[in-house]
Structures are given as C-alpha cells and as structure tokens.
MARVEXZA-984357 format. One record per residue (C-alpha): residue number from 0; residue in three letters; x, y, z. Coordinates in Angstrom, 3 decimals, m for minus. Layout:
N
+-----+--------+----------+----------+----------+
| num | residu |       c1 |       c2 |       c3 |
+-----+--------+----------+----------+----------+
| NUM |    ALA |        X |        Y |        Z |
...
+-----+--------+----------+----------+----------+
END
This chain:
317
+-----+--------+----------+----------+----------+
| num | residu |       c1 |       c2 |       c3 |
+-----+--------+----------+----------+----------+
|   0 |    MET |  106.085 |  m86.381 |   84.424 |
|   1 |    LYS |  106.163 |  m87.277 |   88.169 |
|   2 |    ASN |  107.032 |  m84.253 |   90.353 |
|   3 |    PRO |  110.229 |  m85.043 |   92.324 |
|   4 |    VAL |  109.789 |  m82.122 |   94.628 |
|   5 |    ALA |  107.573 |  m82.491 |   97.704 |
|   6 |    TYR |  104.651 |  m80.078 |   97.611 |
|   7 |    GLN |  105.317 |  m78.771 |  101.162 |
|   8 |    ASN |  108.858 |  m77.916 |  100.126 |
|   9 |    LYS |  107.576 |  m76.295 |   96.953 |
|  10 |    ASP |  105.221 |  m74.110 |   99.063 |
|  11 |    ILE |  108.118 |  m72.800 |  101.115 |
|  12 |    ILE |  110.158 |  m71.997 |   97.937 |
|  13 |    SER |  107.050 |  m70.515 |   96.276 |
|  14 |    LYS |  106.825 |  m67.923 |   99.129 |
|  15 |    VAL |  110.372 |  m66.907 |   98.549 |
|  16 |    PHE |  109.800 |  m66.758 |   94.821 |
|  17 |    GLY |  106.482 |  m64.837 |   95.178 |
|  18 |    GLU |  108.112 |  m62.039 |   97.152 |
|  19 |    SER |  110.216 |  m61.163 |   94.137 |
|  20 |    MET |  107.681 |  m62.022 |   91.384 |
|  21 |    ARG |  105.629 |  m58.790 |   91.848 |
|  22 |    ASN |  105.925 |  m56.262 |   89.075 |
|  23 |    LYS |  107.416 |  m58.806 |   86.675 |
|  24 |    SER |  105.668 |  m59.980 |   83.622 |
|  25 |    PHE |  105.496 |  m62.725 |   80.960 |
|  26 |    ARG |  106.640 |  m60.366 |   78.252 |
|  27 |    ALA |  109.969 |  m62.195 |   78.277 |
|  28 |    TYR |  108.002 |  m65.146 |   76.809 |
|  29 |    ARG |  106.634 |  m63.057 |   73.987 |
|  30 |    MET |  103.261 |  m62.442 |   75.725 |
|  31 |    ASP |  101.921 |  m58.856 |   76.049 |
|  32 |    ILE |  100.250 |  m58.945 |   79.430 |
|  33 |    PRO |  100.382 |  m56.575 |   82.447 |
|  34 |    GLU |  102.752 |  m57.006 |   85.355 |
|  35 |    ILE |  102.124 |  m59.452 |   88.135 |
|  36 |    VAL |  100.982 |  m57.972 |   91.428 |
|  37 |    GLU |  100.154 |  m61.079 |   93.456 |
|  38 |    ILE |  100.864 |  m64.848 |   93.487 |
|  39 |    LEU |   97.776 |  m66.800 |   94.677 |
|  40 |    PRO |   97.703 |  m70.225 |   96.303 |
|  41 |    THR |   97.637 |  m72.994 |   93.721 |
|  42 |    ASN |   95.799 |  m75.685 |   95.729 |
|  43 |    LEU |   92.172 |  m75.886 |   94.550 |
|  44 |    PRO |   90.085 |  m78.082 |   96.873 |
|  45 |    ALA |   87.133 |  m79.784 |   95.310 |
|  46 |    VAL |   84.082 |  m81.558 |   96.660 |
|  47 |    GLU |   85.833 |  m84.861 |   95.770 |
|  48 |    ALA |   88.391 |  m86.434 |   98.110 |
|  49 |    ASN |   91.225 |  m85.358 |   95.975 |
|  50 |    GLU |   92.913 |  m81.911 |   95.671 |
|  51 |    MET |   93.731 |  m80.319 |   92.376 |
|  52 |    ARG |   96.924 |  m78.323 |   92.129 |
|  53 |    LEU |   97.958 |  m76.223 |   89.217 |
|  54 |    ASP |  101.425 |  m74.883 |   88.378 |
|  55 |    ASN |  101.027 |  m71.086 |   88.926 |
|  56 |    LEU |   98.181 |  m68.695 |   89.640 |
|  57 |    PHE |   98.764 |  m64.935 |   89.388 |
|  58 |    ARG |   96.796 |  m61.711 |   89.697 |
|  59 |    LEU |   97.876 |  m59.098 |   87.227 |
|  60 |    LYS |   98.126 |  m55.304 |   87.502 |
|  61 |    ASP |   94.848 |  m54.937 |   85.518 |
|  62 |    GLY |   92.978 |  m57.260 |   87.860 |
|  63 |    THR |   93.132 |  m60.215 |   85.517 |
|  64 |    ILE |   93.564 |  m63.713 |   87.050 |
|  65 |    VAL |   96.032 |  m65.811 |   85.118 |
|  66 |    ILE |   96.421 |  m69.562 |   85.374 |
|  67 |    VAL |   99.698 |  m70.908 |   84.164 |
|  68 |    ASP |  100.547 |  m74.554 |   83.297 |
|  69 |    TYR |  103.670 |  m76.036 |   81.867 |
|  70 |    GLU |  103.605 |  m78.978 |   79.579 |
|  71 |    SER |  106.381 |  m81.092 |   77.925 |
|  72 |    THR |  103.798 |  m83.130 |   75.981 |
|  73 |    TYR |  100.610 |  m82.228 |   74.107 |
|  74 |    SER |   97.163 |  m83.824 |   74.555 |
|  75 |    TYR |   93.917 |  m82.378 |   73.393 |
|  76 |    ALA |   92.286 |  m84.044 |   76.464 |
|  77 |    ASP |   94.215 |  m81.660 |   78.613 |
|  78 |    LYS |   91.676 |  m79.035 |   77.812 |
|  79 |    ILE |   89.336 |  m80.786 |   80.290 |
|  80 |    LYS |   92.031 |  m80.309 |   82.997 |
|  81 |    TYR |   92.326 |  m76.615 |   82.020 |
|  82 |    LEU |   88.597 |  m76.214 |   82.204 |
|  83 |    ASN |   88.631 |  m77.649 |   85.730 |
|  84 |    TYR |   91.404 |  m75.259 |   86.675 |
|  85 |    VAL |   89.264 |  m72.344 |   85.517 |
|  86 |    ALA |   86.074 |  m73.563 |   87.144 |
|  87 |    ARG |   87.711 |  m74.210 |   90.467 |
|  88 |    THR |   89.646 |  m70.943 |   90.435 |
|  89 |    THR |   86.448 |  m69.129 |   89.702 |
|  90 |    LYS |   84.731 |  m70.915 |   92.663 |
|  91 |    ARG |   87.644 |  m70.605 |   95.056 |
|  92 |    TYR |   88.020 |  m66.793 |   94.541 |
|  93 |    GLY |   84.328 |  m65.998 |   93.976 |
|  94 |    LEU |   85.018 |  m64.674 |   90.493 |
|  95 |    SER |   81.530 |  m65.530 |   89.262 |
|  96 |    GLU |   80.126 |  m62.942 |   91.633 |
|  97 |    LYS |   82.235 |  m60.265 |   90.045 |
|  98 |    GLN |   81.378 |  m58.503 |   86.886 |
|  99 |    ASN |   84.004 |  m58.140 |   84.151 |
| 100 |    GLN |   86.475 |  m60.333 |   85.887 |
| 101 |    PRO |   88.726 |  m61.802 |   83.108 |
| 102 |    VAL |   90.479 |  m65.101 |   83.701 |
| 103 |    ARG |   93.252 |  m66.247 |   81.322 |
| 104 |    MET |   94.484 |  m69.789 |   80.900 |
| 105 |    ILE |   98.150 |  m69.770 |   79.678 |
| 106 |    VAL |   99.883 |  m73.023 |   78.633 |
| 107 |    ILE |  103.675 |  m72.795 |   78.333 |
| 108 |    TYR |  105.088 |  m75.653 |   76.198 |
| 109 |    THR |  108.658 |  m76.658 |   76.779 |
| 110 |    GLY |  111.148 |  m76.930 |   73.901 |
| 111 |    SER |  109.948 |  m80.411 |   72.892 |
| 112 |    ILE |  106.642 |  m78.959 |   71.519 |
| 113 |    ARG |  106.757 |  m76.972 |   68.312 |
| 114 |    ARG |  104.352 |  m74.265 |   67.167 |
| 115 |    GLY |  101.669 |  m75.539 |   64.855 |
| 116 |    THR |  101.446 |  m79.005 |   66.525 |
| 117 |    THR |   98.830 |  m78.055 |   69.086 |
| 118 |    ARG |   95.237 |  m76.767 |   69.156 |
| 119 |    ALA |   94.336 |  m73.768 |   71.436 |
| 120 |    ASP |   90.567 |  m73.768 |   71.204 |
| 121 |    VAL |   87.620 |  m76.008 |   72.268 |
| 122 |    ASP |   84.164 |  m75.654 |   70.719 |
| 123 |    MET |   81.439 |  m77.785 |   72.381 |
| 124 |    GLY |   78.599 |  m75.788 |   71.079 |
| 125 |    CYS |   77.366 |  m74.646 |   74.464 |
| 126 |    LEU |   81.015 |  m73.875 |   75.476 |
| 127 |    GLN |   83.793 |  m72.140 |   73.666 |
| 128 |    PHE |   87.163 |  m72.197 |   75.461 |
| 129 |    THR |   90.547 |  m70.950 |   74.243 |
| 130 |    VAL |   93.920 |  m71.212 |   76.029 |
| 131 |    GLU |   96.801 |  m68.834 |   75.270 |
| 132 |    GLU |   99.863 |  m70.809 |   74.153 |
| 133 |    VAL |  103.493 |  m70.006 |   74.677 |
| 134 |    PHE |  106.156 |  m72.076 |   72.757 |
| 135 |    LEU |  109.546 |  m71.969 |   74.436 |
| 136 |    SER |  110.815 |  m73.738 |   71.282 |
| 137 |    ASP |  110.634 |  m70.301 |   69.642 |
| 138 |    LEU |  113.570 |  m69.266 |   71.855 |
| 139 |    ASP |  117.250 |  m70.038 |   71.233 |
| 140 |    ALA |  118.536 |  m71.802 |   74.351 |
| 141 |    GLN |  122.161 |  m71.596 |   73.318 |
| 142 |    GLU |  122.082 |  m67.888 |   72.456 |
| 143 |    ILE |  120.260 |  m67.004 |   75.740 |
| 144 |    GLU |  122.589 |  m69.062 |   77.928 |
| 145 |    THR |  125.695 |  m67.671 |   76.236 |
| 146 |    ARG |  124.401 |  m64.110 |   76.656 |
| 147 |    PHE |  123.694 |  m64.775 |   80.384 |
| 148 |    GLN |  127.139 |  m66.276 |   80.935 |
| 149 |    ARG |  128.737 |  m63.261 |   79.273 |
| 150 |    LYS |  126.796 |  m60.724 |   81.316 |
| 151 |    ILE |  127.191 |  m62.555 |   84.626 |
| 152 |    HIS |  130.909 |  m63.051 |   84.065 |
| 153 |    SER |  131.352 |  m59.286 |   83.367 |
| 154 |    GLY |  129.363 |  m58.389 |   86.461 |
| 155 |    GLU |  126.380 |  m56.894 |   84.561 |
| 156 |    ILE |  122.909 |  m56.907 |   86.200 |
| 157 |    LEU |  120.252 |  m58.951 |   84.600 |
| 158 |    SER |  117.116 |  m56.926 |   83.705 |
| 159 |    ASP |  113.731 |  m58.057 |   84.927 |
| 160 |    GLU |  112.866 |  m59.478 |   81.489 |
| 161 |    GLU |  116.274 |  m61.332 |   81.427 |
| 162 |    GLN |  115.589 |  m62.749 |   84.932 |
| 163 |    MET |  112.182 |  m63.995 |   83.744 |
| 164 |    GLN |  113.942 |  m65.696 |   80.796 |
| 165 |    PHE |  116.578 |  m67.139 |   83.050 |
| 166 |    ILE |  114.123 |  m69.072 |   85.279 |
| 167 |    ILE |  112.516 |  m70.876 |   82.314 |
| 168 |    LEU |  115.827 |  m71.397 |   80.349 |
| 169 |    PRO |  116.057 |  m75.167 |   81.241 |
| 170 |    LEU |  112.532 |  m75.645 |   79.807 |
| 171 |    VAL |  113.591 |  m74.306 |   76.457 |
| 172 |    HIS |  115.503 |  m77.510 |   75.847 |
| 173 |    LYS |  113.866 |  m80.557 |   74.219 |
| 174 |    THR |  114.702 |  m83.535 |   76.455 |
| 175 |    LYS |  114.450 |  m84.016 |   80.222 |
| 176 |    GLU |  118.190 |  m84.768 |   80.446 |
| 177 |    GLU |  119.036 |  m81.519 |   78.619 |
| 178 |    MET |  116.822 |  m79.630 |   80.997 |
| 179 |    GLN |  118.411 |  m81.198 |   84.057 |
| 180 |    ASP |  121.894 |  m80.428 |   82.870 |
| 181 |    CYS |  120.870 |  m76.844 |   82.065 |
| 182 |    ILE |  119.532 |  m76.502 |   85.652 |
| 183 |    VAL |  122.975 |  m77.406 |   87.003 |
| 184 |    ARG |  124.640 |  m74.818 |   84.677 |
| 185 |    CYS |  122.073 |  m72.172 |   85.662 |
| 186 |    PHE |  122.788 |  m72.828 |   89.398 |
| 187 |    GLU |  126.599 |  m72.373 |   88.844 |
| 188 |    MET |  125.869 |  m69.074 |   87.003 |
| 189 |    VAL |  123.631 |  m67.729 |   89.795 |
| 190 |    LYS |  126.294 |  m68.403 |   92.383 |
| 191 |    LYS |  128.534 |  m65.857 |   90.676 |
| 192 |    ILE |  125.846 |  m63.037 |   91.002 |
| 193 |    ASP |  126.676 |  m60.512 |   93.739 |
| 194 |    SER |  123.037 |  m59.525 |   94.537 |
| 195 |    PRO |  121.463 |  m61.913 |   97.190 |
| 196 |    GLU |  118.057 |  m60.645 |   96.166 |
| 197 |    ILE |  118.492 |  m61.669 |   92.490 |
| 198 |    GLN |  120.132 |  m64.887 |   93.564 |
| 199 |    ARG |  117.073 |  m65.816 |   95.678 |
| 200 |    PHE |  114.624 |  m64.890 |   92.900 |
| 201 |    LEU |  116.411 |  m66.888 |   90.165 |
| 202 |    LEU |  117.055 |  m69.919 |   92.312 |
| 203 |    SER |  113.539 |  m70.098 |   93.760 |
| 204 |    GLY |  112.117 |  m69.436 |   90.238 |
| 205 |    LEU |  114.213 |  m72.317 |   88.861 |
| 206 |    ILE |  112.775 |  m74.660 |   91.469 |
| 207 |    VAL |  109.176 |  m73.542 |   91.029 |
| 208 |    PHE |  109.231 |  m73.436 |   87.200 |
| 209 |    THR |  111.193 |  m76.705 |   86.741 |
| 210 |    ASP |  109.671 |  m78.747 |   89.528 |
| 211 |    LYS |  108.401 |  m81.430 |   87.070 |
| 212 |    VAL |  111.928 |  m82.172 |   85.762 |
| 213 |    ILE |  114.482 |  m81.092 |   88.355 |
| 214 |    ARG |  116.438 |  m83.859 |   90.040 |
| 215 |    ARG |  115.880 |  m84.191 |   93.710 |
| 216 |    GLU |  119.522 |  m83.755 |   94.667 |
| 217 |    ASP |  119.776 |  m80.584 |   92.531 |
| 218 |    SER |  116.581 |  m79.213 |   94.207 |
| 219 |    GLU |  118.000 |  m79.865 |   97.673 |
| 220 |    ARG |  121.360 |  m78.280 |   96.702 |
| 221 |    ILE |  119.604 |  m75.099 |   95.419 |
| 222 |    LYS |  117.306 |  m74.922 |   98.527 |
| 223 |    ARG |  120.262 |  m75.139 |  100.876 |
| 224 |    TRP |  121.984 |  m72.365 |   98.936 |
| 225 |    ILE |  118.872 |  m70.183 |   99.215 |
| 226 |    GLU |  118.595 |  m70.823 |  103.021 |
| 227 |    MET |  122.179 |  m70.228 |  103.800 |
| 228 |    THR |  123.313 |  m66.816 |  105.124 |
| 229 |    LYS |  125.908 |  m64.843 |  103.269 |
| 230 |    VAL |  128.454 |  m66.018 |  105.803 |
| 231 |    GLY |  127.255 |  m69.561 |  105.364 |
| 232 |    ARG |  127.634 |  m69.315 |  101.601 |
| 233 |    LEU |  131.130 |  m67.944 |  101.951 |
| 234 |    PHE |  131.917 |  m70.894 |  104.286 |
| 235 |    GLU |  130.372 |  m73.365 |  101.790 |
| 236 |    GLU |  132.367 |  m71.777 |   98.997 |
| 237 |    GLU |  135.590 |  m72.045 |  101.032 |
| 238 |    LYS |  134.774 |  m75.592 |  101.914 |
| 239 |    GLN |  134.250 |  m76.496 |   98.244 |
| 240 |    LYS |  137.396 |  m74.630 |   97.351 |
| 241 |    ALA |  139.334 |  m76.591 |   99.951 |
| 242 |    VAL |  137.946 |  m79.846 |   98.682 |
| 243 |    GLN |  138.952 |  m78.986 |   95.153 |
| 244 |    GLU |  142.370 |  m77.970 |   96.225 |
| 245 |    ALA |  142.750 |  m81.245 |   98.186 |
| 246 |    ILE |  141.704 |  m83.149 |   95.154 |
| 247 |    LYS |  144.143 |  m81.229 |   92.958 |
| 248 |    LYS |  146.972 |  m81.720 |   95.462 |
| 249 |    GLU |  146.230 |  m85.415 |   95.630 |
| 250 |    LYS |  146.350 |  m85.703 |   91.829 |
| 251 |    ALA |  149.584 |  m83.697 |   91.788 |
| 252 |    ASP |  151.116 |  m85.875 |   94.508 |
| 253 |    LYS |  150.045 |  m89.005 |   92.658 |
| 254 |    LYS |  151.548 |  m87.603 |   89.435 |
| 255 |    LYS |  154.827 |  m86.832 |   91.159 |
| 256 |    ALA |  154.922 |  m90.385 |   92.769 |
| 257 |    LEU |  154.372 |  m91.906 |   89.395 |
| 258 |    GLN |  157.140 |  m89.778 |   87.867 |
| 259 |    ARG |  159.485 |  m90.690 |   90.739 |
| 260 |    ALA |  158.654 |  m94.361 |   90.286 |
| 261 |    SER |  159.239 |  m94.113 |   86.578 |
| 262 |    ALA |  162.577 |  m92.375 |   87.138 |
| 263 |    ASP |  163.613 |  m95.019 |   89.688 |
| 264 |    LYS |  162.648 |  m97.713 |   87.296 |
| 265 |    GLU |  164.695 |  m96.073 |   84.523 |
| 266 |    ARG |  167.705 |  m95.761 |   86.696 |
| 267 |    ALA |  167.423 |  m99.371 |   87.835 |
| 268 |    LEU |  167.184 | m100.543 |   84.206 |
| 269 |    GLN |  170.244 |  m98.452 |   83.283 |
| 270 |    LYS |  172.239 |  m99.748 |   86.224 |
| 271 |    ALA |  171.304 | m103.377 |   85.335 |
| 272 |    ALA |  172.243 | m102.745 |   81.714 |
| 273 |    ALA |  175.596 | m101.261 |   82.788 |
| 274 |    GLU |  176.243 | m104.175 |   85.167 |
| 275 |    ARG |  175.422 | m106.708 |   82.405 |
| 276 |    LYS |  177.652 | m104.885 |   79.963 |
| 277 |    GLN |  180.510 | m105.042 |   82.454 |
| 278 |    GLU |  179.961 | m108.742 |   83.083 |
| 279 |    LEU |  180.134 | m109.424 |   79.372 |
| 280 |    LEU |  183.330 | m107.348 |   79.115 |
| 281 |    ASP |  184.774 | m109.257 |   81.997 |
| 282 |    GLU |  183.928 | m112.602 |   80.342 |
| 283 |    LYS |  185.640 | m111.460 |   77.065 |
| 284 |    ILE |  188.735 | m110.328 |   78.996 |
| 285 |    SER |  188.862 | m113.665 |   80.777 |
| 286 |    ILE |  188.607 | m115.645 |   77.574 |
| 287 |    ALA |  191.239 | m113.448 |   75.827 |
| 288 |    ARG |  193.658 | m113.917 |   78.785 |
| 289 |    LYS |  193.199 | m117.793 |   78.541 |
| 290 |    PHE |  193.814 | m117.636 |   74.794 |
| 291 |    LEU |  197.112 | m115.654 |   75.415 |
| 292 |    MET |  198.167 | m118.165 |   77.988 |
| 293 |    ASP |  197.590 | m120.943 |   75.479 |
| 294 |    GLY |  199.835 | m119.073 |   72.926 |
| 295 |    ILE |  197.120 | m118.077 |   70.517 |
| 296 |    PRO |  198.222 | m114.986 |   68.489 |
| 297 |    VAL |  196.612 | m111.586 |   69.140 |
| 298 |    ASP |  195.232 | m111.383 |   65.571 |
| 299 |    SER |  193.424 | m114.662 |   65.989 |
| 300 |    ILE |  191.978 | m113.544 |   69.303 |
| 301 |    LEU |  190.620 | m110.332 |   67.714 |
| 302 |    LYS |  188.843 | m112.391 |   65.137 |
| 303 |    CYS |  187.223 | m114.609 |   67.788 |
| 304 |    ILE |  186.206 | m112.003 |   70.322 |
| 305 |    ASP |  184.208 | m108.823 |   69.404 |
| 306 |    GLY |  184.346 | m105.776 |   71.573 |
| 307 |    LEU |  188.103 | m105.861 |   72.465 |
| 308 |    ASP |  190.735 | m103.958 |   70.580 |
| 309 |    ARG |  194.357 | m104.786 |   70.091 |
| 310 |    ALA |  195.663 | m102.479 |   72.927 |
| 311 |    GLU |  193.305 | m104.089 |   75.392 |
| 312 |    ILE |  194.485 | m107.624 |   74.459 |
| 313 |    GLU |  198.129 | m106.625 |   74.469 |
| 314 |    ALA |  197.686 | m105.169 |   78.056 |
| 315 |    LEU |  196.670 | m108.591 |   79.193 |
| 316 |    LYS |  200.021 | m110.154 |   78.468 |
+-----+--------+----------+----------+----------+
END
C-alpha cells in the first residue's frame, strides 16, 4: 500500500509519539516483551543509492532491539525484506560487535490476515530465521471500540495497555475503508479526552501506526490538532460549534419557510374554493330568480336546481 503521509511529516510526528512511547509495551497485542525505553531512527542507509525505511525500531528495557513491521497482506518473499531490516539494523547500530545482543523481528498483521495462514520461519540450511507474528484479527474491534467510547464518555483514564490498543484499533479491521473510517471515529473520541498528554500520544500514535492507510486529509486534520495550543483547540471547537449551529439554524429557517409557504398555499386554495363556491351559488340564485320571473313554480325550480332550499327561493320573489 502506498504511504500517503510524507516521510518528513512522519518524522515530526514520530518525535512527538516517541516522547510518550517510553515505558509502554506490546503486551496489549498479546506479546510478553519488556517495556520500550527508546525509539530509534527508522531510516537505514545502504551502500546502494536507495534508502530502506522500516516501520518502527525500538530498544527495550532489557536491551533488546525490536524491529516492528505492519502488513495487511502476506507474502513469504517478505522474509527477504525482514532479513535486510535485521542486517542493516545490525550494521547501523554496530550490534555485531556486541556479545549477547538480541534482535527481534516482529510482524504485526492487520485484521485482514488470519492466524494459521502465514509462516513465521525461514530455513535455508546455512541460515535459520524466525519472525514473531502478531495477529490483530485475534482482537474484537467492536468490543474494544465500544469499551473505549464508554470509558472516554464517562471521563475514565485509559491505562497504558488500553492506550497501546487504541493506537492500533483501526488496523484490527479487515478492509482499508473500514480502517480509514475507524481512524475518523478514533479522532473524535480522542478530542473528548481532557489530558493533553494522552491526546498527543494517541493522535501521534494513530498517525505513525496507520500511515500506510490513513487518508491525507485525516492525517492533516490530526496533525493540526496536535500542533494547536489548548486555546487554539478551544477556538477551533467554538468555530466548529458555530458552523454547526449556523447549519442547524439554516435548516430550521428553511423548514419554517417551507411550512409558511405550505400554509400560504393552503389558505390560497381554501380562498379560491370559497370564491368558486360563492360564484356557483350566485349563478344558481340568478337562474332561480329568472325562473320565478318566467312564472315557473317553486317546486319545479327545486327539482331543477340543487343547492337551494325552498326558503331561499321564496326570498327571491
């Protein structure tokens, strides 16, 4: 999937994200590994003219280096890519010169990949290589989102583990469109959190972890929110509220105008009907008067003209 977020913009957000990532862990994704103590640069220059960039690179509390990649599709050939990640990370940070320096390659599969449909190991005889796999399809996206909505609505603080689940929640879904829609809902949830620190972590995490699927316009909206001061956010909220109220007022005014137009039309129809009724009555009275002048009896006139009674005809004499 093509990354819609410019790398230089991602670097800025990654710095914001990295400040809050320390002391958190991947236990929220059902992996028993130590807490993160440092986020390392993810660009891995090579001798070739290109530059390799992986998704995330962490140093854990026990000194382990962890490479994390996110995949929405599975290909056995990706193992070559992961081997390159490990080799270049080892070279970049001089890990081959250190004894007992473990490096772990973790692949997090989005909700479109099911457990049992992939292969974690590579055996080339001279080389055995195993990646650690995480399947977000094991998680219940609806249950997690409902729980977060309930907690945030009631003003409860999300735990560190819940925050880690929150930033990968869109990736639990199966399709790109579902992921993108979930990002928008997550953004709306985060805006209701009182803590600026938690807001920054969750929003920057959303951008970093979903950079392969997030729509550019959603990424820009979230980045603007992160960059705004508290006063700026309040101003933005008031502006959005004013816009919504203006739209609501416009709809209400339009509804009233339609109601007035409908009432005016009804009155006009009633008036026209009354006028027509009176015209018909006047015509009947005129005919009855003529019949009387011609000497036609009242009983005969009653048989010829509907809508007039005897008293009305007698009154015309």
